[in-house]
ROKE-186858 format. One record per residue (C-alpha): x, y, z; residue in one letter. Coordinates in steps of 0.001 Angstrom, whole numbers. Layout:
# ROKE-186858
xx,yy,zz,r
X,Y,Z,A
...
# end
This chain:
# ROKE-186858
xx,yy,zz,r
11444,-4093,-18568,M
12441,-7146,-16553,L
10297,-8114,-13586,I
11891,-10835,-11532,R
10309,-14063,-10401,R
10405,-14807,-6689,F
10301,-18017,-4689,R
7799,-18314,-1865,P
8968,-17739,1678,G
7645,-19288,4832,D
5012,-18463,7392,S
5338,-18823,11117,A
2051,-20675,11458,D
-933,-21862,9474,I
-3546,-19181,8930,R
-7021,-19740,7451,P
-5940,-18079,4218,S
-3314,-20754,3690,E
-5952,-23450,3291,I
-8664,-21337,1627,T
-8570,-20538,-2080,S
-9737,-17170,-3356,E
-12798,-18694,-5028,S
-13902,-20316,-1775,V
-13236,-17077,60,Y
-15350,-15039,-2375,L
-18175,-17560,-2075,N
-17925,-17072,1675,R
-18377,-13339,1126,R
-21565,-14000,-858,K
-22876,-16113,2014,L
-22082,-13300,4420,L
-24017,-10841,2261,Q
-26980,-13191,2242,A
-26762,-13568,6003,A
-26771,-9808,6424,L
-29776,-9446,4133,A
-31776,-11916,6249,T
-30810,-10301,9531,G
-28413,-12932,10837,V
-26353,-11436,13672,T
-22834,-12086,14909,G
-20987,-10773,11849,I
-18412,-8057,12532,G
-18670,-4476,11327,A
-15753,-4924,8948,A
-17585,-7677,7078,W
-20756,-5592,6952,T
-18907,-2733,5306,H
-16915,-5022,3039,D
-20024,-6645,1625,A
-21712,-3319,1010,A
-18906,-1147,-295,A
-16504,-3245,-2377,V
-17452,-2985,-6050,T
-15949,-4326,-9261,D
-13411,-2420,-11353,L
-12687,-2864,-15048,K
-8901,-3121,-15144,A
-6557,-4545,-17755,Q
-3430,-6405,-16603,R
-230,-4523,-17434,N
2088,-7455,-18077,A
5116,-5205,-18508,K
4966,-4191,-14858,Y
3632,-7403,-13335,S
5209,-10383,-11627,L
4398,-13818,-12969,S
4159,-15201,-9431,D
680,-16187,-8207,P
-751,-13494,-5933,P
-1651,-14011,-2324,N
-5319,-14761,-1700,S
-7842,-11971,-1251,Y
-8208,-13086,2361,E
-4456,-12811,2998,D
-4340,-9322,1585,I
-7418,-8020,3388,T
-6904,-9569,6833,T
-3160,-9154,7429,Y
-2404,-5444,7338,N
-390,-2614,8809,N
-2731,369,9127,F
-2155,1822,12571,Y
-5027,4271,12158,E
-7251,1265,12888,F
-5045,-514,15443,G
-1631,-2059,15957,L
-2365,-5751,15384,D
-2351,-7210,11882,K
-6036,-8112,12160,G
-7099,-4782,13657,A
-7628,-2897,10355,P
-10114,-5488,9085,A
-11864,-5605,12449,A
-12001,-1873,13149,N
-12485,-130,9798,S
-16173,-796,9217,G
-17269,2724,10206,R
-14809,4441,7882,F
-16458,6292,4968,K
-14318,6357,1795,P
-16927,8204,-275,A
-17393,10961,-1157,P
-13674,11721,-1282,W
-11558,14706,-2264,T
-7814,15277,-2582,V
-6216,18685,-2038,T
-3265,19474,-4305,V
-936,22296,-3286,K
2602,23605,-3553,G
4883,23979,-6559,E
2405,23225,-9336,A
311,25215,-11786,E
-2933,23307,-11263,N
-3737,23262,-7554,T
-6944,23074,-5547,G
-9310,20430,-4224,T
-10325,17674,-6609,F
-12997,14988,-6397,A
-11589,11480,-6317,F
-13420,10649,-9538,E
-11932,13639,-11375,D
-8453,12698,-10169,L
-8712,9170,-11578,I
-11077,9414,-14563,K
-8612,10765,-17151,P
-6560,7584,-16921,H
-7412,3968,-17814,P
-7398,1664,-14799,I
-4789,-1070,-15024,E
-3787,-4026,-12877,E
-213,-4564,-11752,R
977,-7552,-9764,V
3581,-6195,-7370,Y
5460,-7644,-4473,R
4982,-5921,-1113,L
7922,-6208,1290,R
7377,-4932,4824,C
10131,-3751,7118,V
9101,-6515,9546,E
10603,-9000,7040,A
7437,-10454,5540,W
6076,-10136,2029,S
3034,-10652,-181,M
2295,-10620,-3902,V
-663,-8317,-4593,I
-2661,-7567,-7759,P
-3227,-3822,-7400,W
-5656,-1878,-9591,D
-5052,1805,-10252,G
-3147,4342,-12321,V
539,5245,-12696,P
1449,7904,-10145,L
3276,9926,-12791,A
150,10163,-14946,A
-1901,11417,-12015,A
731,13960,-10939,L
1433,15385,-14389,K
-2118,16695,-14709,Q
-1279,19175,-11926,F
1707,20520,-13915,K
4406,20573,-11226,P
6974,23319,-11778,T
10759,23017,-11855,S
10770,23988,-8164,K
9023,20723,-7237,A
11809,18485,-5941,K
9625,16287,-3724,Y
6023,15114,-3435,V
4468,14941,30,A
1331,12950,897,F
-1042,13104,3852,K
-3606,10619,5205,T
-7071,11705,6287,V
-7491,12517,9985,Y
-10785,11155,11330,R
-10334,9844,14872,P
-14082,9266,15171,D
-13851,6701,12345,E
-10219,5632,12797,M
-9825,4510,16423,P
-6058,4179,16205,G
-5792,7946,15732,Q
-7177,8441,19227,R
-3968,7023,20650,G
-368,8178,20556,R
1315,5288,18778,S
2334,7724,16010,L
2002,11409,15240,Q
-1230,11955,13293,W
-2136,12448,10534,P
234,10063,8767,Y
2555,11759,6268,V
4923,10401,3631,E
6979,11642,707,G
9019,10811,-2360,L
11649,12555,-4363,R
10079,13855,-7573,I
12064,11419,-9741,D
10884,8515,-7559,E
7294,9705,-7845,A
7578,9944,-11631,M
9186,6509,-12002,H
7084,4075,-14088,P
6791,1621,-11179,L
5192,4160,-8806,S
1469,3545,-8626,F
-1730,4967,-7135,L
-3886,2008,-6143,A
-7663,2323,-5982,I
-8384,-1411,-5849,G
-7092,-4957,-5654,L
-8222,-8214,-7248,Y
-10400,-6172,-9605,G
-12413,-4607,-6777,R
-12261,-1227,-5076,T
-9959,-1088,-2080,L
-11447,-2295,1192,P
-11097,170,4052,N
-8378,-1884,5720,Q
-6202,-1669,2596,N
-6282,2115,2316,G
-9557,3020,619,A
-10082,4821,-1574,P
-6540,5783,-2619,L
-3073,4580,-1571,R
508,4827,-2757,L
2434,1761,-3988,V
6213,1886,-4544,T
7232,-1770,-4797,P
10997,-1299,-4347,W
10466,357,-959,K
9351,-1026,2400,Y
5615,-1128,2950,G
5428,1797,5370,F
6039,4141,2411,K
2665,3053,1036,G
571,5802,2603,I
-3154,5047,2656,K
-6398,7023,2404,S
-4621,9993,810,I
-6273,13423,1122,V
-3387,15753,272,E
-616,15919,-2336,I
1945,18690,-1895,N
4750,19513,-4337,F
7649,20855,-2251,T
11149,22256,-2720,Q
12481,20635,461,K
12419,17054,1683,Q
9128,16604,3565,P
8818,14997,7008,P
7601,11396,7119,T
5758,9771,9991,T
8060,6852,10824,W
11169,8984,10409,N
9675,11465,12886,I
8804,8669,15304,S
12108,6740,15157,A
14702,8391,12883,P
17430,5915,13863,H
15228,3046,12601,E
13285,4466,9632,Y
14852,6643,6969,G
13223,8823,4339,F
14113,6560,1412,Y
13068,3199,2884,A
14522,1226,-22,N
14515,-2537,499,V
18152,-3392,1217,N
19261,-6767,2622,P
22636,-5232,3549,K
21155,-2630,5890,V
19452,-4205,8889,D
16794,-2667,11039,H
18458,-1916,14402,P
16358,-4654,16022,R
16330,-7367,13345,W
17942,-8542,10138,S
16625,-7622,6696,Q
18669,-10334,4963,A
15820,-12860,4729,R
12032,-12798,4643,E
8930,-14954,4726,R
5958,-14828,2391,K
2564,-14673,4049,I
395,-17625,3040,G
3178,-19942,1923,S
2214,-22722,4332,G
3809,-24667,7142,L
6685,-26064,5091,F
7760,-22882,3366,G
11298,-21666,3945,S
12708,-18210,4445,R
14348,-16809,1348,V
16997,-14152,781,P
15752,-10598,469,T
16577,-9083,-2916,L
18046,-5616,-3352,M
15301,-3082,-4053,F
12836,-5944,-3530,N
13906,-7459,-6854,G
13482,-4251,-8861,Y
17180,-3340,-8869,E
17471,-3266,-12645,Q
14634,-746,-12865,E
15409,1651,-9995,V
19097,1426,-9044,A
19946,4364,-11314,S
17818,6630,-9101,L
20393,6226,-6331,Y
23651,6141,-8267,R
26472,7586,-6166,G
24465,7589,-2920,M
25644,5861,252,D
22631,3620,836,L
23694,2883,4412,K
23495,6589,5149,K
20440,7304,3046,Y
18432,4315,4205,Y
# end
């Protein structure tokens, strides 16, 4: 399998992550833990939770499915997020997710499958070795990151439920906890968040269930404890904090398509030839690339065209966007 190499894009301004290496950042986290232990005040709830809850994972890099590009820093990835359940600003998830409890966790499996029911998170993941894959995340807002995800292939996780021949799609649902997720108290979107894939997309080798990043369990702001990663699609397909998997015969509703169907389609494949109604998708910037970075052309299917184009052979991608 060929995984393409990408050039860095640009950033609109200089953020702390652009001048802070990961090693320095992790040392900062150790200092924060020490400060918490000695009762120093003034540290936000998100940092308190991060220091307490993020633990190490034992994951082996899967080079076959990994970019060779250097990943964004841990700080980039954990402080610049879209997770509207915790707020609309990019920094809101890190600031507002400290009260969220990702354990214990269960996932309900239903629909067109032989093995359905409610499963503990540990039982869902345990049968499969944890691996690391370095994928490129491209958001519909025309920015991107390179992220070292830790998790299991989605196909491996789904096959244990033995979907039947009637299962044409896989639907996912995010947990609904407005007491812990302040964004769900508002009406920015219809809650809980829902997403879906065609069954062949879900079973594709690139589709991934992430339970961590940088060798550590997912922080709350990144979708703890379980999120979907489909690197050839825009980031909003990457549903977070999954509590339900449903094998369906019909195409399931998806949150952004419900909210703005003229702007967000079911497929959400990265396509530089199909613009968002309010901005171009032809170019992008990479978060963390520094003041002198330049915007670069967006690649079809986010650079994974060779691997996934056959899934959409014969489809009008301007109609099925």
